[in-house]
C-alpha atoms as a printed R data frame, in Angstrom:
    type eleno elety resid chain resno       x       y       z
1   ATOM     1    CA   MET     A     1  -8.089 -11.764 -21.145
2   ATOM     2    CA   ASN     A     2  -5.485  -9.857 -23.047
3   ATOM     3    CA   PRO     A     3  -2.155 -11.393 -23.836
4   ATOM     4    CA   VAL     A     4   0.817 -10.493 -21.604
5   ATOM     5    CA   ARG     A     5   2.486  -7.388 -23.028
6   ATOM     6    CA   PRO     A     6   4.494  -4.433 -21.731
7   ATOM     7    CA   LEU     A     7   2.768  -1.293 -20.426
8   ATOM     8    CA   PRO     A     8   2.513   1.334 -22.886
9   ATOM     9    CA   HIS     A     9   4.627   4.339 -22.481
10  ATOM    10    CA   HIS     A    10   3.070   6.910 -20.153
11  ATOM    11    CA   PRO     A    11   4.703  10.258 -19.012
12  ATOM    12    CA   ALA     A    12   4.118   9.295 -15.398
13  ATOM    13    CA   LEU     A    13   5.992   6.054 -15.842
14  ATOM    14    CA   ILE     A    14   9.653   7.017 -16.106
15  ATOM    15    CA   SER     A    15  12.729   5.122 -15.504
16  ATOM    16    CA   ASP     A    16  15.080   8.154 -14.607
17  ATOM    17    CA   ALA     A    17  14.569  10.721 -11.972
18  ATOM    18    CA   PRO     A    18  13.958  14.354 -13.332
19  ATOM    19    CA   PRO     A    19  17.024  16.720 -12.968
20  ATOM    20    CA   ASN     A    20  15.764  18.300  -9.659
21  ATOM    21    CA   ARG     A    21  15.386  14.862  -7.964
22  ATOM    22    CA   ALA     A    22  17.982  12.621  -6.484
23  ATOM    23    CA   PRO     A    23  18.674   9.498  -8.562
24  ATOM    24    CA   ILE     A    24  16.325   6.551  -8.083
25  ATOM    25    CA   SER     A    25  17.652   3.767  -5.578
26  ATOM    26    CA   ARG     A    26  17.032   0.123  -5.845
27  ATOM    27    CA   ARG     A    27  14.535   0.301  -3.094
28  ATOM    28    CA   GLN     A    28  12.560   3.053  -4.723
29  ATOM    29    CA   ALA     A    29  11.600   0.669  -7.639
30  ATOM    30    CA   LEU     A    30   7.959  -0.606  -7.660
31  ATOM    31    CA   ARG     A    31   6.881  -3.667  -9.512
32  ATOM    32    CA   ILE     A    32   3.592  -3.357 -11.386
33  ATOM    33    CA   VAL     A    33   2.705  -7.003 -11.645
34  ATOM    34    CA   ALA     A    34  -0.617  -7.264 -13.504
35  ATOM    35    CA   SER     A    35  -3.900  -5.648 -14.502
36  ATOM    36    CA   GLY     A    36  -6.554  -7.246 -16.395
37  ATOM    37    CA   ALA     A    37  -6.775  -4.363 -18.857
38  ATOM    38    CA   MET     A    38  -3.024  -4.417 -19.717
39  ATOM    39    CA   GLY     A    39  -1.638  -7.827 -18.850
40  ATOM    40    CA   ALA     A    40   1.365  -8.352 -16.688
41  ATOM    41    CA   ALA     A    41   4.376  -6.119 -16.747
42  ATOM    42    CA   VAL     A    42   7.245  -4.922 -14.667
43  ATOM    43    CA   LEU     A    43   8.205  -1.336 -15.127
44  ATOM    44    CA   PRO     A    44  10.503   1.046 -12.992
45  ATOM    45    CA   PHE     A    45   8.629   3.793 -11.175
46  ATOM    46    CA   VAL     A    46  10.215   6.732  -9.413
47  ATOM    47    CA   SER     A    47   9.152   7.241  -5.796
48  ATOM    48    CA   GLY     A    48   7.454  10.647  -5.647
49  ATOM    49    CA   CYS     A    49   6.776  10.901  -9.383
50  ATOM    50    CA   THR     A    50   3.040  10.524  -8.957
51  ATOM    51    CA   VAL     A    51  -0.110  12.153  -9.621
52  ATOM    52    CA   GLU     A    52  -2.958  13.424  -7.611
53  ATOM    53    CA   ARG     A    53  -6.419  12.102  -8.236
54  ATOM    54    CA   ASN     A    54  -8.170  15.323  -8.894
55  ATOM    55    CA   ALA     A    55 -11.771  15.108 -10.240
56  ATOM    56    CA   ASP     A    56 -12.726  16.908 -13.330
57  ATOM    57    CA   ALA     A    57 -16.172  18.547 -13.944
58  ATOM    58    CA   SER     A    58 -17.687  15.244 -14.714
59  ATOM    59    CA   GLY     A    59 -16.471  13.634 -11.672
60  ATOM    60    CA   GLY     A    60 -13.976  11.429 -13.377
61  ATOM    61    CA   ALA     A    61 -10.252  11.284 -12.838
62  ATOM    62    CA   GLN     A    62  -7.927  13.691 -14.740
63  ATOM    63    CA   GLU     A    63  -5.167  12.364 -16.973
64  ATOM    64    CA   PRO     A    64  -1.834  11.944 -15.025
65  ATOM    65    CA   SER     A    65   0.671  14.752 -15.293
66  ATOM    66    CA   ALA     A    66   4.353  14.142 -15.914
67  ATOM    67    CA   ALA     A    67   5.332  16.592 -13.239
68  ATOM    68    CA   PRO     A    68   5.924  15.089  -9.697
69  ATOM    69    CA   SER     A    69   3.698  16.553  -7.067
70  ATOM    70    CA   ALA     A    70   3.465  16.173  -3.324
71  ATOM    71    CA   VAL     A    71   0.202  15.900  -1.691
72  ATOM    72    CA   SER     A    72  -0.756  18.729   0.380
73  ATOM    73    CA   SER     A    73  -3.773  19.964   2.356
74  ATOM    74    CA   SER     A    74  -4.614  22.395  -0.483
75  ATOM    75    CA   SER     A    75  -4.576  19.755  -3.252
76  ATOM    76    CA   GLY     A    76  -6.116  16.948  -1.363
77  ATOM    77    CA   VAL     A    77  -4.841  13.390  -0.635
78  ATOM    78    CA   LEU     A    78  -4.896  10.339  -2.817
79  ATOM    79    CA   PHE     A    79  -7.203   8.662  -0.287
80  ATOM    80    CA   ASP     A    80  -8.947   9.166   3.005
81  ATOM    81    CA   LEU     A    81  -6.695   7.642   5.732
82  ATOM    82    CA   ALA     A    82  -9.472   7.960   8.287
83  ATOM    83    CA   VAL     A    83 -11.588   5.607   6.214
84  ATOM    84    CA   ALA     A    84  -8.691   3.256   5.179
85  ATOM    85    CA   ALA     A    85  -6.973   3.171   8.630
86  ATOM    86    CA   PRO     A    86  -9.379   3.695  11.320
87  ATOM    87    CA   GLY     A    87  -7.570   4.780  14.496
88  ATOM    88    CA   ALA     A    88  -4.290   5.671  12.837
89  ATOM    89    CA   SER     A    89  -2.846   9.130  13.581
90  ATOM    90    CA   LEU     A    90  -2.866  11.546  10.781
91  ATOM    91    CA   VAL     A    91  -0.096  13.783  12.082
92  ATOM    92    CA   TYR     A    92   2.735  13.892  14.671
93  ATOM    93    CA   PRO     A    93   2.868  12.540  17.400
94  ATOM    94    CA   TYR     A    94   1.909   9.143  16.101
95  ATOM    95    CA   GLN     A    95   0.037   6.699  18.233
96  ATOM    96    CA   LEU     A    96  -0.162   2.866  17.613
97  ATOM    97    CA   PRO     A    97  -3.566   2.184  16.568
98  ATOM    98    CA   ASP     A    98  -5.508  -0.477  18.513
99  ATOM    99    CA   LEU     A    99  -6.103  -3.715  16.717
100 ATOM   100    CA   PRO     A   100  -9.792  -3.917  15.696
101 ATOM   101    CA   TYR     A   101 -10.017  -7.434  17.139
102 ATOM   102    CA   ALA     A   102  -8.287  -9.498  19.838
103 ATOM   103    CA   THR     A   103  -5.086 -10.898  19.078
104 ATOM   104    CA   ASP     A   104  -6.283 -14.392  18.871
105 ATOM   105    CA   ALA     A   105  -9.337 -13.560  16.739
106 ATOM   106    CA   LEU     A   106  -7.675 -14.442  13.501
107 ATOM   107    CA   GLU     A   107  -6.308 -17.651  14.976
108 ATOM   108    CA   ALA     A   108  -7.503 -19.647  11.860
109 ATOM   109    CA   ALA     A   109  -4.850 -17.720   9.761
110 ATOM   110    CA   ILE     A   110  -2.615 -15.958  12.135
111 ATOM   111    CA   ASP     A   111  -1.795 -17.143  15.545
112 ATOM   112    CA   ALA     A   112  -2.069 -14.999  18.654
113 ATOM   113    CA   GLU     A   113   1.674 -14.784  19.361
114 ATOM   114    CA   THR     A   114   2.490 -13.673  15.886
115 ATOM   115    CA   MET     A   115  -0.192 -11.086  15.969
116 ATOM   116    CA   GLY     A   116   0.804  -9.831  19.364
117 ATOM   117    CA   ILE     A   117   4.473  -9.425  18.310
118 ATOM   118    CA   HIS     A   118   3.655  -8.156  14.886
119 ATOM   119    CA   HIS     A   119   1.407  -5.291  16.409
120 ATOM   120    CA   GLY     A   120   2.870  -4.714  19.761
121 ATOM   121    CA   ARG     A   121   6.575  -4.872  18.866
122 ATOM   122    CA   HIS     A   122   6.995  -4.285  15.130
123 ATOM   123    CA   HIS     A   123   4.258  -1.659  14.509
124 ATOM   124    CA   GLN     A   124   4.970  -0.124  17.916
125 ATOM   125    CA   GLY     A   125   8.711   0.072  16.805
126 ATOM   126    CA   TYR     A   126   7.813   1.870  13.573
127 ATOM   127    CA   THR     A   127   5.661   4.316  15.601
128 ATOM   128    CA   THR     A   128   8.287   4.975  18.167
129 ATOM   129    CA   LYS     A   129  11.120   5.539  15.596
130 ATOM   130    CA   LEU     A   130   8.818   7.771  13.383
131 ATOM   131    CA   ASN     A   131   8.169   9.992  16.381
132 ATOM   132    CA   ALA     A   132  11.852  10.115  17.194
133 ATOM   133    CA   ALA     A   133  12.846  11.079  13.720
134 ATOM   134    CA   LEU     A   134  10.432  13.952  13.804
135 ATOM   135    CA   GLU     A   135  11.024  14.976  17.395
136 ATOM   136    CA   ASP     A   136  13.284  18.053  16.375
137 ATOM   137    CA   LYS     A   137  11.460  18.978  13.228
138 ATOM   138    CA   PRO     A   138   8.464  21.105  14.109
139 ATOM   139    CA   ASP     A   139   8.162  22.091  10.466
140 ATOM   140    CA   LEU     A   140   7.363  18.504   9.625
141 ATOM   141    CA   GLN     A   141   5.367  17.689  12.583
142 ATOM   142    CA   SER     A   142   2.203  19.397  11.284
143 ATOM   143    CA   ARG     A   143   2.402  17.834   7.815
144 ATOM   144    CA   PRO     A   144   0.141  14.842   7.125
145 ATOM   145    CA   LEU     A   145   1.776  11.405   7.046
146 ATOM   146    CA   LEU     A   146   0.598  10.840   3.596
147 ATOM   147    CA   GLU     A   147   2.246  14.117   2.466
148 ATOM   148    CA   LEU     A   148   5.480  13.253   4.013
149 ATOM   149    CA   LEU     A   149   5.545   9.915   2.387
150 ATOM   150    CA   GLN     A   150   4.260  11.152  -0.945
151 ATOM   151    CA   ASP     A   151   7.726  12.607  -2.003
152 ATOM   152    CA   VAL     A   152  10.441  11.808   0.578
153 ATOM   153    CA   SER     A   153  13.149  13.254  -1.436
154 ATOM   154    CA   THR     A   154  11.931  16.676  -0.467
155 ATOM   155    CA   LEU     A   155  12.513  15.977   3.247
156 ATOM   156    CA   PRO     A   156  15.805  16.915   5.088
157 ATOM   157    CA   GLU     A   157  18.490  14.473   4.289
158 ATOM   158    CA   ASP     A   158  18.986  13.604   8.007
159 ATOM   159    CA   VAL     A   159  15.474  12.304   8.447
160 ATOM   160    CA   ARG     A   160  14.675  11.144   4.929
161 ATOM   161    CA   THR     A   161  15.354   7.285   5.331
162 ATOM   162    CA   ALA     A   162  13.859   7.216   8.799
163 ATOM   163    CA   VAL     A   163  10.649   8.840   7.683
164 ATOM   164    CA   LEU     A   164  10.437   6.414   4.709
165 ATOM   165    CA   ASN     A   165  11.253   3.265   6.587
166 ATOM   166    CA   ASN     A   166   9.164   3.991   9.788
167 ATOM   167    CA   GLY     A   167   6.539   6.122   8.305
168 ATOM   168    CA   GLY     A   168   5.940   3.646   5.619
169 ATOM   169    CA   GLY     A   169   5.891   0.870   8.263
170 ATOM   170    CA   TYR     A   170   3.520   2.716  10.396
171 ATOM   171    CA   LEU     A   171   1.170   3.581   7.467
172 ATOM   172    CA   ASN     A   172   1.290  -0.066   5.816
173 ATOM   173    CA   HIS     A   173   0.431  -1.675   9.097
174 ATOM   174    CA   ALA     A   174  -2.251   0.730   9.870
175 ATOM   175    CA   LEU     A   175  -3.893  -0.280   6.676
176 ATOM   176    CA   PHE     A   176  -3.201  -3.965   7.151
177 ATOM   177    CA   TRP     A   177  -5.027  -4.601  10.446
178 ATOM   178    CA   PRO     A   178  -8.490  -3.452   9.426
179 ATOM   179    CA   SER     A   179  -8.126  -5.262   6.068
180 ATOM   180    CA   MET     A   180  -8.906  -8.528   8.020
181 ATOM   181    CA   ARG     A   181 -11.604  -9.626  10.307
182 ATOM   182    CA   PRO     A   182 -12.796 -12.723  12.101
183 ATOM   183    CA   GLY     A   183 -15.234 -14.575   9.852
184 ATOM   184    CA   GLY     A   184 -13.947 -12.884   6.763
185 ATOM   185    CA   GLY     A   185 -12.955 -14.234   3.448
186 ATOM   186    CA   GLY     A   186 -15.427 -15.302   0.778
187 ATOM   187    CA   THR     A   187 -15.706 -13.000  -2.250
188 ATOM   188    CA   PRO     A   188 -16.319  -9.296  -2.637
189 ATOM   189    CA   THR     A   189 -19.668  -7.931  -3.680
190 ATOM   190    CA   GLY     A   190 -21.096  -4.741  -5.261
191 ATOM   191    CA   PRO     A   191 -18.832  -2.245  -6.915
192 ATOM   192    CA   LEU     A   192 -15.510  -3.868  -5.773
193 ATOM   193    CA   ALA     A   193 -16.626  -7.150  -7.385
194 ATOM   194    CA   ASP     A   194 -17.720  -5.450 -10.422
195 ATOM   195    CA   ALA     A   195 -14.239  -3.567 -10.570
196 ATOM   196    CA   ILE     A   196 -12.302  -6.802 -10.138
197 ATOM   197    CA   ALA     A   197 -14.362  -8.532 -12.778
198 ATOM   198    CA   ARG     A   198 -13.931  -5.651 -15.224
199 ATOM   199    CA   ASP     A   199  -9.997  -5.342 -14.753
200 ATOM   200    CA   PHE     A   200  -9.104  -9.059 -14.223
201 ATOM   201    CA   GLY     A   201 -11.768 -10.881 -15.947
202 ATOM   202    CA   SER     A   202 -12.966 -12.765 -12.772
203 ATOM   203    CA   PHE     A   203 -12.290 -12.996  -9.170
204 ATOM   204    CA   ASP     A   204 -10.568 -16.277  -9.588
205 ATOM   205    CA   VAL     A   205  -8.106 -14.865 -12.026
206 ATOM   206    CA   PHE     A   206  -7.432 -11.909  -9.759
207 ATOM   207    CA   LYS     A   207  -6.838 -14.172  -6.646
208 ATOM   208    CA   GLU     A   208  -4.554 -16.288  -8.658
209 ATOM   209    CA   GLN     A   209  -2.551 -13.259  -9.969
210 ATOM   210    CA   PHE     A   210  -2.446 -11.482  -6.489
211 ATOM   211    CA   THR     A   211  -1.121 -14.807  -4.678
212 ATOM   212    CA   ALA     A   212   1.553 -15.052  -7.266
213 ATOM   213    CA   ALA     A   213   2.458 -11.523  -6.698
214 ATOM   214    CA   ALA     A   214   2.623 -11.942  -2.931
215 ATOM   215    CA   LEU     A   215   4.692 -15.024  -3.426
216 ATOM   216    CA   GLY     A   216   6.905 -13.355  -5.852
217 ATOM   217    CA   VAL     A   217   8.007 -10.538  -3.585
218 ATOM   218    CA   PHE     A   218  11.809 -11.112  -3.155
219 ATOM   219    CA   GLY     A   219  12.667 -10.733   0.418
220 ATOM   220    CA   SER     A   220  10.601  -8.351   2.434
221 ATOM   221    CA   GLY     A   221   7.678  -6.283   1.072
222 ATOM   222    CA   TRP     A   222   4.011  -5.990   0.333
223 ATOM   223    CA   ALA     A   223   1.602  -7.051  -2.462
224 ATOM   224    CA   TRP     A   224  -1.348  -4.739  -3.053
225 ATOM   225    CA   LEU     A   225  -4.531  -4.321  -4.982
226 ATOM   226    CA   GLY     A   226  -4.337  -0.670  -5.919
227 ATOM   227    CA   ARG     A   227  -6.496   1.826  -7.803
228 ATOM   228    CA   ASP     A   228  -4.419   3.917 -10.313
229 ATOM   229    CA   ALA     A   229  -5.244   7.580 -11.199
230 ATOM   230    CA   SER     A   230  -7.584   6.374 -14.002
231 ATOM   231    CA   GLY     A   231  -9.502   4.139 -11.634
232 ATOM   232    CA   THR     A   232  -8.095   0.963 -12.953
233 ATOM   233    CA   LEU     A   233  -7.409  -1.764 -10.504
234 ATOM   234    CA   GLN     A   234  -3.757  -3.240 -10.660
235 ATOM   235    CA   ILE     A   235  -1.806  -5.672  -8.613
236 ATOM   236    CA   VAL     A   236   1.520  -4.238  -7.437
237 ATOM   237    CA   GLN     A   237   4.582  -5.059  -5.358
238 ATOM   238    CA   THR     A   238   6.213  -2.641  -2.970
239 ATOM   239    CA   PRO     A   239   9.652  -3.406  -1.458
240 ATOM   240    CA   GLU     A   240  10.288  -3.158   2.235
241 ATOM   241    CA   GLN     A   241   8.011  -0.560   3.700
242 ATOM   242    CA   GLU     A   242   7.558   1.706   0.607
243 ATOM   243    CA   PRO     A   243   3.931   2.790   0.689
244 ATOM   244    CA   ALA     A   244   1.748   2.174  -2.454
245 ATOM   245    CA   HIS     A   245   0.245   5.662  -2.500
246 ATOM   246    CA   ALA     A   246   3.698   7.176  -3.107
247 ATOM   247    CA   PHE     A   247   3.679   5.577  -6.510
248 ATOM   248    CA   GLY     A   248   0.332   6.780  -7.373
249 ATOM   249    CA   PHE     A   249  -1.934   3.834  -6.187
250 ATOM   250    CA   VAL     A   250  -4.704   4.137  -3.722
251 ATOM   251    CA   PRO     A   251  -4.229   1.049  -1.681
252 ATOM   252    CA   VAL     A   252  -7.521  -1.050  -1.744
253 ATOM   253    CA   LEU     A   253  -6.115  -4.246  -0.131
254 ATOM   254    CA   GLY     A   254  -2.665  -5.264   0.831
255 ATOM   255    CA   VAL     A   255  -0.887  -8.322   2.433
256 ATOM   256    CA   ASP     A   256   2.362  -8.223   4.435
257 ATOM   257    CA   VAL     A   257   4.763 -10.677   3.292
258 ATOM   258    CA   TRP     A   258   7.735  -9.798   5.609
259 ATOM   259    CA   GLU     A   259   8.770 -12.992   7.470
260 ATOM   260    CA   HIS     A   260   7.712 -11.447  10.811
261 ATOM   261    CA   ALA     A   261   4.098 -11.685   9.522
262 ATOM   262    CA   TYR     A   262   3.978 -15.385   9.355
263 ATOM   263    CA   TYR     A   263   7.294 -17.068  10.403
264 ATOM   264    CA   LEU     A   264   6.336 -18.328  13.818
265 ATOM   265    CA   ARG     A   265   3.454 -20.606  12.374
266 ATOM   266    CA   TYR     A   266   4.401 -21.075   8.889
267 ATOM   267    CA   GLN     A   267   8.121 -20.880   8.873
268 ATOM   268    CA   ASN     A   268   9.200 -20.403   5.185
269 ATOM   269    CA   ARG     A   269   5.843 -21.562   3.849
270 ATOM   270    CA   ARG     A   270   4.559 -18.125   2.637
271 ATOM   271    CA   GLY     A   271   2.185 -20.018   0.263
272 ATOM   272    CA   ASP     A   272   0.463 -21.545   3.264
273 ATOM   273    CA   TYR     A   273   0.194 -18.268   5.096
274 ATOM   274    CA   LEU     A   274  -1.403 -16.664   1.979
275 ATOM   275    CA   ALA     A   275  -3.874 -19.503   1.461
276 ATOM   276    CA   SER     A   276  -5.021 -18.890   5.127
277 ATOM   277    CA   TRP     A   277  -4.938 -15.110   4.816
278 ATOM   278    CA   TRP     A   278  -7.589 -15.227   2.102
279 ATOM   279    CA   ASP     A   279 -10.023 -16.643   4.814
280 ATOM   280    CA   VAL     A   280  -9.766 -13.447   6.997
281 ATOM   281    CA   VAL     A   281  -9.845 -10.727   4.345
282 ATOM   282    CA   ASP     A   282 -12.428  -8.068   5.071
283 ATOM   283    CA   TRP     A   283 -13.898  -7.270   1.851
284 ATOM   284    CA   GLU     A   284 -16.242  -4.676   3.215
285 ATOM   285    CA   GLN     A   285 -13.190  -2.715   4.391
286 ATOM   286    CA   ALA     A   286 -11.645  -3.196   0.792
287 ATOM   287    CA   ALA     A   287 -14.773  -1.836  -0.741
288 ATOM   288    CA   ARG     A   288 -14.627   1.207   1.406
289 ATOM   289    CA   ASN     A   289 -10.952   1.720   0.362
290 ATOM   290    CA   LEU     A   290 -11.982   1.621  -3.144
291 ATOM   291    CA   THR     A   291 -13.613   4.895  -2.962
292 ATOM   292    CA   ALA     A   292 -11.761   6.392   0.081
């Protein structure tokens, strides 16, 4: 493994908002925690200053551009939401997706009461509030959720925060539920296993670094295994309900470390929650997300 060192300068990794963009806020900061190719690092990332994953003639990903770009139907999306979040709504009005299993199906890791409250109250709450924010915005209702969240600074100021908080909460949870399954766990196989070995050295190293990242999220947020524009896997942290794709990462696997995800059973023992969570990860879904 390479020694830990700062990420090299890249035009898409910038610490100040461009002149036509509102200044970056604290909650718009993304922590890039680790990649096997670069070592661990923490670097400011401006929400919305991302790149599209466009394929060149050879099928590879183009180099990132320094100019911020919002995802649109004409330019494509960073990932296929229908693959990564089956049952999620793509546009307004948003509907709460069904759990892909019974509320007690993941009992070995997540108790039925927590699952029911998390899905039926928290995720439903994000859904309801997102719809309310867009109710009087017909020009935004036809825009895909991924596009709305790609660059929230372009949204009307009166709905910007509501869309970020509730749209992000809607999306992140829609990705979270199918990432788990009864009888899950173990280790990935195929292209995903190969990519993890390539970028982290081994699955064990990846698991150790991912767990450390999830434990290290201060307050509420998420830890993700994400694919960047070059195809490299990285472990990233996002605060609160910031979506990973708004920072240029295709979410491959994410874990919710808000306290409501685990507190009823584990209280403040986030580490115990994460240890159990590994036993229900759906690696087949994560493999689909890798190429979504």
